[in-house]
C-alpha positions in Angstrom: 22.3 14.9 -21.0 23.5 11.4 -21.4 21.3 8.4 -22.0 22.2 7.0 -18.6 20.9 10.1 -16.9 17.8 10.0 -19.1 17.1 6.5 -17.9 17.4 7.4 -14.2 14.9 10.2 -14.6 12.2 7.9 -16.0 12.6 4.9 -13.7 9.9 4.4 -11.2 10.6 3.1 -7.8 9.1 -0.2 -6.8 7.7 -0.9 -3.2 9.6 -3.0 -0.8 6.6 -4.8 0.4 2.8 -4.6 0.7 2.9 -2.5 3.9 4.9 0.2 2.2 2.5 0.1 -0.8 -0.6 0.4 1.6 0.9 3.2 3.6 1.9 5.1 0.5 -1.7 4.5 -0.9 -3.4 5.9 2.2 -1.1 9.0 2.3 -1.5 9.7 -1.4 -5.3 9.5 -0.9 -5.3 11.9 1.9 -3.1 14.3 -0.1 -5.6 14.0 -3.0 -8.5 14.7 -0.7 -6.8 17.7 0.9 -6.4 16.2 4.4 -2.6 16.2 4.2 -0.1 18.4 2.6 2.4 17.1 0.0 5.8 17.8 1.5 7.5 17.7 -1.9 9.5 14.6 -1.3 7.5 12.3 -3.4 9.2 9.9 -5.8 7.9 8.4 -9.0 6.2 5.1 -8.3 5.4 2.1 -10.6 1.7 2.6 -10.2 -0.9 5.2 -9.6 -3.2 5.7 -6.6 -6.2 4.6 -8.8 -4.3 1.3 -9.8 -4.0 0.4 -6.0 -7.6 1.3 -5.4 -8.7 -0.9 -8.4 -6.5 -3.7 -7.1 -8.0 -3.5 -3.6 -11.5 -3.5 -5.0 -10.8 -6.5 -7.2 -9.4 -8.4 -4.3 -12.4 -7.6 -2.2 -15.0 -8.4 -4.8 -13.2 -11.8 -5.5 -13.4 -12.7 -1.8 -9.6 -12.6 -1.3 -9.9 -9.7 1.1 -12.7 -9.7 3.7 -14.6 -6.9 5.4 -12.6 -7.6 8.7 -9.3 -7.4 6.9 -10.2 -4.1 5.2 -11.4 -2.7 8.5 -8.0 -3.5 10.1 -6.1 -2.2 7.1 -7.9 1.1 7.2 -7.9 1.4 11.0 -4.2 0.7 11.5 -3.3 2.4 8.1 -4.7 5.7 9.5 -2.5 5.2 12.6 0.4 4.7 10.2 1.5 1.5 11.8 0.8 -2.2 11.7 -0.9 -4.0 14.7 1.4 -5.7 17.0 0.9 -9.4 17.6 2.3 -9.3 21.2 -0.2 -6.6 22.3 -3.1 -8.6 23.6 -5.8 -6.1 22.3 -4.2 -6.1 18.9 -3.5 -9.9 18.6 -6.6 -10.7 16.3 -6.0 -7.5 14.2 -2.4 -8.5 13.7 -3.5 -11.9 12.3 -5.9 -10.2 10.0 -3.3 -7.7 9.0 -0.7 -10.4 8.1 -3.1 -12.3 6.0 -4.3 -9.2 4.2 -0.7 -8.0 3.6 0.2 -11.4 2.1 -2.8 -11.3 -0.3 -1.9 -7.7 -1.3 1.8 -8.6 -1.6 1.1 -11.5 -3.9 -1.3 -9.4 -6.1 1.0 -6.4 -6.3 4.1 -8.6 -7.0 2.3 -10.2 -9.9 1.8 -6.7 -11.3 5.5 -5.9 -10.8 4.9 -3.3 -8.2 7.0 -4.9 -5.5 10.7 -5.8 -5.6 
């Protein structure tokens, strides 16, 4: 095996944005808890599930994420989609989602998890 191939095996994929990180985190938690089945298509990531959980906890305890933001993140994360700003019933949730994703994006990018 060449050194180039060896490097490709051990490289971990970064996330494109905070939404991708969040949806990966929720899916991975559901697999860990036995609520979903791993389909065998997982790729190596730059962080572990526990790392993301710790980051979210730190952001919450520091006041950077609010209860309302976490509620929206969980509710729409379980639906596997972001709230839509042009749907009247989801307008407020979309604003909370956007601000939460900006906070998560900045924190994850500082750790090198996002491209």
